[in-house]
C-alpha positions as CSV (number, residue, x, y, z in Angstrom):
1,M,27.6,-2.8,25.3
2,K,28.0,-2.0,21.6
3,V,27.0,-4.5,19.0
4,F,28.4,-4.9,15.5
5,M,25.6,-6.5,13.6
6,V,25.2,-7.5,10.1
7,G,22.2,-7.7,8.3
8,W,20.7,-7.5,4.5
9,E,17.2,-5.6,4.9
10,F,16.0,-3.4,6.9
11,P,13.1,-0.8,6.8
12,P,11.8,1.0,5.0
13,F,12.4,-1.5,2.1
14,I,11.7,-4.9,3.5
15,S,10.8,-8.4,1.5
16,G,9.4,-10.3,4.8
17,G,9.6,-11.0,8.3
18,L,13.6,-10.6,8.3
19,G,13.3,-7.2,8.0
20,T,10.4,-6.9,10.5
21,A,12.6,-9.0,12.7
22,C,15.7,-6.6,12.3
23,Y,13.7,-3.3,12.9
24,G,11.8,-4.6,15.7
25,L,15.1,-6.0,17.8
26,T,17.1,-3.1,17.0
27,R,14.8,-0.8,17.6
28,A,14.1,-2.2,20.8
29,M,17.8,-2.2,21.9
30,D,18.1,1.6,20.8
31,E,15.1,2.1,23.2
32,L,17.2,0.5,26.3
33,G,20.1,2.2,25.6
34,I,22.3,-0.8,23.5
35,E,24.6,0.7,20.6
36,V,24.4,-0.7,17.3
37,I,26.2,-0.7,14.3
38,F,24.1,-2.0,11.2
39,A,25.5,-3.2,8.2
40,M,23.9,-3.7,5.2
41,P,23.7,-3.9,1.7
42,K,23.0,-0.7,-0.2
43,V,19.6,-0.8,-1.3
44,S,19.4,0.5,-4.8
45,S,16.2,1.8,-6.6
46,S,15.1,-1.1,-8.7
47,A,14.6,-2.7,-5.2
48,T,12.9,0.1,-3.4
49,G,11.0,1.9,-6.7
50,G,13.7,5.1,-5.1
51,S,16.6,4.5,-3.0
52,A,16.7,8.2,-2.2
53,K,14.4,8.3,0.8
54,M,15.7,4.9,2.5
55,L,19.3,6.1,2.2
56,A,18.3,9.5,3.4
57,A,16.4,8.0,6.2
58,L,19.3,5.7,7.4
59,S,22.0,8.3,7.0
60,E,20.3,10.5,9.4
61,A,19.5,6.8,12.0
62,A,15.9,7.0,11.4
63,S,13.8,4.5,9.7
64,C,10.4,3.7,8.6
65,G,9.0,0.5,9.8
66,P,5.3,-1.3,10.8
67,M,4.7,1.5,13.4
68,G,6.0,4.4,10.7
69,C,9.2,6.2,11.4
70,H,11.3,5.9,14.6
71,E,14.6,8.2,15.0
72,F,17.4,6.2,16.7
73,K,19.5,7.4,19.2
74,H,21.9,4.8,19.4
75,V,22.2,3.3,16.1
76,K,24.4,3.9,13.3
77,F,23.9,2.5,9.8
78,Q,26.5,1.3,7.5
79,M,25.6,1.0,3.8
80,M,27.6,-1.4,1.8
81,E,28.2,-1.8,-1.4
82,S,26.7,-4.7,-2.5
83,A,24.2,-7.0,-5.0
84,L,23.0,-8.8,-2.4
85,Q,18.9,-8.9,-1.4
86,A,16.6,-10.5,0.9
87,Y,15.5,-14.2,0.6
88,G,18.1,-14.4,-2.2
89,N,19.1,-17.3,-4.4
90,P,21.5,-17.8,-7.6
91,E,18.4,-17.2,-10.1
92,A,17.2,-13.8,-8.0
93,F,20.8,-12.8,-8.0
94,K,21.2,-12.5,-11.7
95,R,18.1,-10.5,-12.0
96,R,19.9,-8.4,-9.6
97,L,22.6,-7.7,-11.9
98,K,20.6,-7.1,-14.7
99,D,18.6,-4.8,-13.2
100,L,21.5,-3.0,-11.6
101,A,22.9,-2.6,-15.2
102,E,19.5,-1.8,-16.6
103,E,19.3,1.1,-14.3
104,K,22.7,2.4,-14.9
105,L,21.7,2.3,-18.7
106,G,18.5,3.5,-18.4
107,G,16.9,0.2,-19.3
108,C,19.2,-0.5,-22.2
109,Q,19.9,-4.3,-22.7
110,T,22.8,-4.8,-24.3
111,E,25.5,-2.0,-24.7
112,C,24.8,1.7,-24.7
113,G,27.4,4.4,-24.8
114,G,29.8,2.0,-24.9
115,F,29.0,0.6,-21.5
116,D,28.9,-3.4,-21.5
117,V,25.7,-5.1,-18.8
118,N,28.6,-7.2,-17.6
119,E,30.7,-4.8,-16.2
120,D,28.5,-5.2,-12.8
121,A,29.0,-8.8,-13.3
122,L,32.9,-7.8,-12.5
123,R,32.1,-5.3,-10.4
124,Y,30.0,-7.7,-8.3
125,G,30.7,-11.4,-7.6
126,Q,30.1,-13.5,-10.6
127,N,27.7,-15.5,-8.8
128,I,25.8,-14.9,-5.4
129,Y,28.3,-16.9,-3.5
130,S,31.5,-15.1,-5.1
131,E,29.2,-12.2,-3.6
132,V,28.6,-13.6,-0.2
133,N,32.4,-13.5,-0.1
134,R,32.6,-10.2,-1.4
135,Y,30.8,-8.3,1.0
136,A,32.5,-10.8,3.8
137,R,35.5,-8.8,2.9
138,A,33.8,-5.7,2.8
139,I,32.3,-6.2,6.3
140,A,35.7,-7.2,7.6
141,R,37.3,-3.9,6.2
142,L,34.5,-1.8,8.2
143,A,34.8,-3.9,11.5
144,G,38.5,-3.5,11.6
145,R,37.6,0.4,11.9
146,E,34.8,0.3,14.5
147,N,35.0,-0.5,18.4
148,F,32.5,-3.1,19.3
149,D,32.2,-5.8,21.7
150,V,30.2,-8.5,19.9
151,V,29.4,-9.7,16.1
152,H,25.9,-10.6,15.7
153,A,25.1,-11.9,12.0
154,H,21.4,-12.5,10.9
155,D,20.8,-15.5,8.1
156,W,23.1,-17.2,6.1
157,M,24.0,-14.5,3.2
158,T,25.3,-12.7,6.2
159,Y,27.4,-15.7,8.0
160,P,30.9,-15.4,6.2
161,A,30.7,-11.5,6.7
162,G,29.9,-12.2,10.6
163,V,32.8,-14.7,10.9
164,A,35.0,-12.2,9.2
165,A,34.2,-9.5,11.6
166,A,35.0,-11.6,14.5
167,R,38.2,-12.6,13.2
168,V,39.6,-9.3,12.7
169,S,38.1,-7.8,15.8
170,G,38.9,-10.8,18.1
171,K,35.4,-10.4,19.2
172,P,32.3,-13.3,20.1
173,L,30.0,-13.8,17.1
174,V,26.2,-15.0,17.7
175,V,24.3,-16.3,14.3
176,Q,20.5,-15.7,14.5
177,V,18.9,-18.2,12.4
178,H,15.6,-16.8,10.9
179,S,15.4,-19.9,8.7
180,T,17.0,-22.5,7.0
181,E,17.2,-24.2,3.6
182,F,15.0,-26.8,4.9
183,D,12.5,-24.4,5.6
184,R,13.0,-22.6,2.2
185,S,13.1,-25.8,0.0
186,G,12.2,-29.1,1.6
187,D,14.3,-31.7,1.1
188,N,15.3,-30.3,-1.9
189,I,18.1,-28.2,-0.7
190,N,21.0,-26.3,-2.1
191,Q,24.1,-28.1,-1.0
192,M,26.4,-24.5,-0.8
193,I,23.6,-22.9,1.4
194,Y,23.3,-25.4,3.3
195,D,27.0,-25.9,3.8
196,I,27.3,-21.5,4.6
197,E,24.3,-22.0,6.9
198,R,26.6,-24.9,8.7
199,Y,29.7,-23.0,8.7
200,G,28.2,-19.9,10.2
201,M,26.8,-21.9,12.8
202,H,29.5,-24.0,13.5
203,A,31.9,-21.1,14.1
204,A,29.7,-18.7,16.3
205,K,29.9,-19.0,20.1
206,K,26.3,-18.9,20.2
207,V,23.4,-19.4,17.8
208,I,20.1,-17.8,18.4
209,A,17.1,-19.9,17.1
210,V,13.9,-18.0,16.8
211,S,11.7,-21.3,18.2
212,N,12.3,-24.3,19.8
213,Y,11.3,-25.5,16.5
214,T,14.1,-24.1,14.7
215,R,16.4,-25.3,17.6
216,N,15.3,-28.8,16.7
217,I,16.3,-28.4,13.0
218,L,19.8,-26.7,14.2
219,I,20.9,-29.6,16.3
220,D,19.2,-32.5,14.1
221,R,20.0,-31.2,10.4
222,Y,23.1,-28.8,11.1
223,A,24.7,-31.0,14.3
224,V,24.6,-28.2,16.4
225,P,25.6,-29.0,20.2
226,P,22.3,-28.5,21.9
227,E,23.9,-26.2,24.8
228,K,25.1,-23.9,22.2
229,V,21.9,-22.9,20.7
230,E,19.5,-20.7,22.6
231,V,15.8,-19.8,21.5
232,V,14.7,-15.8,21.5
233,Y,11.2,-15.4,20.2
234,N,10.2,-12.5,18.2
235,G,8.1,-9.8,19.2
236,V,5.7,-7.2,17.6
237,I,5.2,-3.8,18.3
238,Q,2.5,-3.1,20.7
239,G,-0.3,-0.4,19.8
240,L,-1.7,-1.3,16.5
241,R,-5.6,-1.8,16.2
242,R,-8.2,-2.3,13.3
243,K,-9.0,0.8,11.7
244,A,-12.3,0.8,9.9
245,E,-11.6,1.8,5.9
246,T,-13.7,1.5,2.8
247,T,-12.9,-1.7,0.7
248,H,-13.9,-3.2,-2.7
249,I,-15.3,-6.5,-1.1
250,R,-19.0,-6.9,-1.3
251,T,-21.2,-6.0,2.0
252,G,-21.9,-8.8,3.8
253,D,-18.8,-10.9,2.5
254,K,-16.0,-12.5,4.9
255,V,-12.3,-12.0,4.3
256,V,-10.2,-14.9,4.7
257,L,-6.4,-13.3,4.4
258,F,-3.2,-15.0,3.3
259,L,-0.5,-13.0,4.2
260,G,3.4,-13.7,3.2
261,R,6.0,-14.5,0.4
262,I,4.1,-16.8,-2.3
263,T,6.2,-19.5,-1.8
264,M,6.6,-23.2,-1.5
265,Q,7.6,-22.8,2.2
266,K,4.4,-20.5,2.9
267,G,1.6,-23.1,1.7
268,P,-0.4,-20.9,-0.8
269,D,-1.4,-24.0,-2.5
270,Y,-2.8,-25.7,0.8
271,F,-4.8,-22.3,1.3
272,I,-6.3,-22.6,-2.1
273,A,-7.5,-26.0,-1.4
274,A,-8.7,-25.3,1.5
275,A,-10.8,-22.3,-0.1
276,R,-12.3,-24.2,-2.3
277,K,-14.1,-26.7,0.3
278,V,-14.8,-23.4,2.3
279,L,-16.4,-22.1,-0.8
280,E,-18.1,-25.7,-1.1
281,V,-20.4,-24.9,2.5
282,L,-20.3,-21.0,2.5
283,D,-21.0,-18.7,-0.8
284,N,-20.4,-15.1,0.8
285,V,-16.9,-15.1,1.2
286,K,-13.6,-13.9,-0.2
287,F,-10.2,-14.9,0.1
288,V,-7.2,-12.6,-0.5
289,M,-3.9,-13.5,-1.0
290,T,-1.3,-10.6,-0.1
291,G,2.3,-11.2,-1.4
292,S,4.8,-12.2,-4.1
293,G,7.3,-14.9,-5.1
294,D,8.1,-17.7,-7.3
295,M,4.6,-19.7,-7.1
296,M,2.4,-16.4,-7.9
297,R,1.5,-17.8,-11.7
298,R,0.7,-21.1,-10.7
299,I,-1.6,-20.1,-7.6
300,V,-3.4,-17.7,-9.9
301,D,-3.7,-20.7,-12.2
302,M,-4.6,-23.1,-9.5
303,A,-7.5,-21.0,-8.0
304,A,-8.9,-20.3,-12.0
305,S,-8.7,-24.3,-12.7
306,V,-10.5,-25.2,-9.6
307,G,-13.7,-22.7,-10.5
308,I,-12.9,-20.0,-7.4
309,G,-10.8,-17.7,-9.2
310,H,-13.7,-15.2,-8.9
311,K,-13.5,-15.6,-5.0
312,M,-9.9,-14.7,-4.8
313,L,-8.0,-11.1,-4.6
314,F,-4.3,-10.9,-5.0
315,T,-2.8,-7.7,-4.6
316,G,0.6,-8.3,-5.0
317,F,3.5,-7.6,-1.9
318,L,1.7,-4.4,0.3
319,S,3.4,-2.6,3.0
320,G,2.5,0.4,4.8
321,N,-0.9,2.0,5.0
322,E,-1.8,-0.7,2.2
323,L,-0.7,-3.3,4.5
324,Q,-3.3,-1.4,7.0
325,R,-6.4,-1.8,5.0
326,V,-5.9,-5.2,4.2
327,Y,-5.7,-6.2,7.9
328,S,-8.8,-4.1,8.5
329,M,-10.6,-6.3,5.7
330,A,-10.2,-9.5,7.2
331,D,-12.2,-11.8,9.4
332,L,-9.6,-14.3,9.6
333,Y,-6.0,-14.5,9.2
334,V,-4.9,-18.0,7.8
335,M,-1.3,-19.1,7.9
336,P,-0.5,-22.7,6.0
337,S,3.3,-22.6,6.5
338,V,4.9,-25.9,5.5
339,S,7.7,-25.4,7.5
340,E,7.7,-22.0,9.4
341,P,10.7,-21.0,12.1
342,F,8.5,-18.4,13.6
343,G,6.0,-16.1,11.8
344,I,5.3,-12.6,12.6
345,A,2.7,-12.1,10.6
346,P,0.3,-13.7,13.0
347,L,1.1,-11.4,15.7
348,E,0.2,-8.6,13.4
349,A,-3.0,-10.2,12.4
350,I,-3.8,-10.5,16.3
351,N,-2.7,-6.9,17.2
352,H,-4.7,-5.9,14.2
353,D,-7.9,-7.1,16.3
354,V,-8.1,-10.4,13.7
355,P,-8.4,-13.6,14.9
356,V,-5.7,-16.3,13.4
357,L,-5.6,-20.1,12.1
358,I,-2.1,-21.1,12.0
359,S,0.2,-24.2,11.2
360,K,1.3,-26.3,13.6
361,Q,4.4,-26.6,11.6
362,S,5.5,-23.2,13.2
363,G,7.1,-21.5,15.7
364,V,4.6,-19.1,16.9
365,S,2.2,-22.2,17.5
366,E,4.7,-22.3,20.6
367,V,3.6,-19.4,22.4
368,L,0.2,-19.0,21.3
369,R,-2.6,-20.9,22.9
370,H,-5.6,-18.8,21.7
371,A,-5.2,-19.5,17.9
372,L,-6.4,-22.3,15.8
373,K,-4.0,-24.8,14.8
374,V,-4.1,-27.0,12.2
375,D,-1.4,-29.3,10.5
376,F,-0.7,-27.6,6.8
377,W,-1.4,-30.8,4.6
378,D,-5.0,-31.3,6.8
379,I,-6.8,-29.6,4.1
380,N,-10.2,-30.5,5.5
381,E,-9.7,-29.4,9.3
382,M,-8.2,-26.6,7.7
383,A,-11.3,-25.4,5.7
384,N,-13.7,-26.9,9.0
385,K,-12.0,-24.5,11.2
386,I,-12.1,-21.3,8.6
387,V,-16.2,-21.8,8.4
388,A,-16.0,-22.3,12.2
389,V,-14.8,-18.7,12.9
390,L,-17.3,-17.7,9.8
391,R,-20.2,-18.9,11.2
392,Y,-19.8,-18.7,14.7
393,P,-19.2,-15.2,15.6
394,P,-18.8,-15.6,19.5
395,L,-16.1,-18.4,18.7
396,E,-14.5,-15.3,16.5
397,E,-15.3,-12.6,19.4
398,T,-13.6,-14.8,22.0
399,L,-10.3,-15.8,19.8
400,R,-10.4,-12.0,19.3
401,K,-10.1,-11.2,22.8
402,E,-8.5,-14.0,24.6
403,S,-5.4,-13.7,21.8
404,Q,-5.0,-9.8,22.3
405,R,-4.2,-10.7,25.8
406,E,-1.5,-13.0,24.8
407,V,0.4,-10.6,22.5
408,T,1.1,-8.1,24.7
409,R,3.7,-10.3,26.6
410,L,5.2,-10.8,23.2
411,N,7.3,-7.5,22.6
412,W,10.6,-6.9,21.0
413,H,12.3,-5.2,24.5
414,D,12.0,-8.8,26.0
415,S,13.7,-10.2,22.8
416,A,16.5,-7.4,23.1
417,R,17.0,-8.4,26.7
418,D,17.5,-12.2,25.9
419,C,20.0,-11.1,23.3
420,V,21.6,-8.7,25.9
421,R,21.9,-11.5,27.9
422,I,23.4,-13.8,25.9
423,Y,26.4,-10.7,24.4
424,N,27.0,-10.7,28.1
425,E,27.6,-14.3,29.3
426,M,29.7,-15.1,25.8
427,A,31.6,-11.5,27.0
428,S,32.3,-13.1,30.4
429,T,33.6,-16.4,29.2
430,A,35.7,-14.9,26.0
């Protein structure tokens, strides 16, 4: 079995759960002996802070992820010239073009040495939608030169590329849904993104949803036939454990962690509201928010306006050792997502021996029994459960121990085997 996989991010550069999922799934397929061609946009130094490390790693069929570097034996990476970037939207795409231009100009803002910043708009698509189509044409050319058995596309920006690769090759297409426009935007969806998502789902022979929560959205909101949608849960790389670290948190303070993109979807405003209520009861608590996003300024202002700014620590986006360290600080991880297709971070927290409190509006709540759960909007109950964990060590210890047992059953090898089963079923009915 040989898989032509189309993505848009992969470690060492990751923006969120999609990159972590692609790494875990591809690594597991590699260890199972499945050949994979992984095509993705080339990442520039403006996105990574220096692309040389990433491009060198990929060219040697190796990559660095949540568990360090891994040498791939059966995976070939293909880097495509593109301005697409993870968790993209029209505004982010415009900024990306500007970054690409400034990177060439060494920071020159308008015109420098006869080079006009608008040249990048000519080289790449005029907007994110034309760039998605340009990427699809590039993927189609690549697919025409490769031999494989199935096409696997991840999330909306790659769906047209996946459809193009399937048409050129005559091979079946599976699309995997890690997030939908309804998750990201609520009911205020971008119609064109929704149309691209729906187009890809209906063009595919099979659709993989990361949870039943997401499967129901695909059936109800996108009219995908139920028999076409299969659930394959995400996993977690085993073996991470909490390590003692010296921190800047005052001795005796409890630490409650939020880790994720600071956007509407992740519910950071509900986290702040619950934190305020917790601090009305307990004073020796610090709240750490790790991540970045379009709501960052609003959330910082919100914390200050409700009088808890001195109890908050905003770290920005973290990865690698810094991420390991923030987990080692935490007494409780909270995921108050408004709509979470799955949610890998709670599994990583448990893997670091941190108990978790998760939104009921999440896919991961389907597979974790020994986690505290709450409706994202119920800040009173969220605060009550945070206080309970921090006040009662036996509850914290029980959550740690039992959730550790659960997480050992959630591994990427099982996810990869489920995907391979779907590939084989498609091939047998082709």
